[in-house]
N, C-alpha and C positions, 0 to 999 in steps of 0.2 A: 659397390652393387656387383654380387656376384650371386651364382647361380646355388652355393652352399647353403646362403642365409632361406634361401625359399625350401630348402629342402628340411631345413629345421620346423618351418611352418608348417609342414607337410605331415610329418613326426610327429608336431605339436595338437595337429586337428583328432592322431590317434588315442590322445587323455584329454579331448578337451568338444565332447560331440557338440555341446549347445555355442559354442564360438564359429562364425563363419568362417569358413576358411581364406575366405577376402581379409578379413580382419586379420587372421594373422600373419596372410602375405603382407599386407601393408607394414603391421607390425615387424616383422621379421627386415624390414628396409625401411625402417622410422627412422635409424641414427643418420642413413642419408639422405632419407630426404628432407630430414633439418637441416641437413648441411647445404643440400641446396639453395634453402629458402636464405640461410644464415648469408650464405656468399652474397646471394641478389641482395641483401641490404647491407650488406657492409661487415657485417659483425663477426663474419670468419673470410679464411685467406685461402684459396685454394695454394698446394705448393705446384712448384714443379720438377718434372721427371722428367726422364728418358727410359725407357725398356726395350730392353732385346733379349732376345733369347739366350745371349752370350754371357752376360751380365746381370739379367735380372733387372727389377727397379733401380733406379741410381737416381737418388735424388738430390736438385740443385738447389733448390729452394722448397725449403720446407715449409709447407700451412701451418696456417693456426686454425686447429679444430676443436677447442674448448668446450664450446657450447653442446657440440654435437658428437664428438666424437670423444670427449675424457673423463675416465672413470667415473667421477664424481657425477657430475652428467647425465650419463648414460642411467649412472642407477635413478636419477632421477625421473630421467622419462621413463624409465621401465616401470615405477611405482606409479608414475601419473596416468602411464597406460593401463594397469594392473587396477587403477581405481577407476578411471573411465570404464573400464571392459565389467568392473563389478556392479557399477551404475545403468550400463545401458543393458548387461544380459540378465543382470540378477543373477550370477552362478559363478560360486566360487573356484571352481575349476576352470572354464573360460578365464576368469579375472589372472587368476597365478598363470595358466598357460598365455596369454598374452605376453604379461610383463614380461616371465621369463624368455619368450621370444624374443621381444625389444634387447635385453640383454645378451640373449644369447650374439648379436651381433657386435657386439664388443668384443667377446670373448675372441670369436672367428675372425677378428681383424686385429688383435695383440698377437695370436699367431703370424700371420703374416704380412703385417704393417713392420717398414723399419721403427726405430724406434720414435714415434710421431706422437701417439696419443698420452695426451697431457695427463697425470692423475687428479689434479685440480682443476686451474686456469694454465695462463699460455708460460707463468713462470715456473710452475711446477716441476718436476720429474718429468720426462716421458718413458715410456715404453711403447715395447713391437719386440718380438723374436724377429723379425726379419727374415722370415721365410722366402717373401717376393725379392730380396736383396742380392740373389744369386740364380744364375742361369738356371742350373738344377731344380733350384729350391723353386721358381716359378713356374716351370714343369711341374713339379711335385705337387705344388698348388691348385694348379688347373686341373688335376688328376685327382686331386682331395673334393674340392670344391663338386664336380659331375657325381661324385662315391658320393657324399652328402646329400646332392638334387635324386640321385636316386634311387637313395635310401631309403629317404624320407618320401618320394611318390610311391615306394613297393610298401613301406609301412600303412601307407594311407589307403592305397589299393587295397591290400590285404583285410585292414582293417572296416571297409566298404563293403566286402563280398560277407563280412561276417553280420553287419548289423542289418536291420531292418528297414525296411524304406522309409524315406523323412531322416535320415540320419544327416 
């Protein structure tokens, strides 16, 4: 969970006025919420890592997160979220915004995670650009998270000023 994911939700609200902000915020964290549930029932296993400013995130034992953070399942969750939003809100833009916001979580994670995001399931190749895997990268990723959050909120606030009441 990071503030950058929430920034995407705020930005998505500007493109989908009929989607409630809360639903976009939940969509931005859907993969992590699923992960917590899958950890609780034993379907996934969290990894063990240590973090410090000098070395970033160092993975001691990799996690097993194919059901929540695998590329294939992230696409499935995104499609399911979009379909549910289409049914609930009866609006194509809201549906697209919610589905894309769910998928944006995977894209942002692929930039910062070490190679622990499976393409399919556990035995498939894993990817991750590893920005977190160095001290400077960890600091840069933190700065980028807050830039995304600030930018998303700024877009949202600007669009609210231009829209009539009830938006």
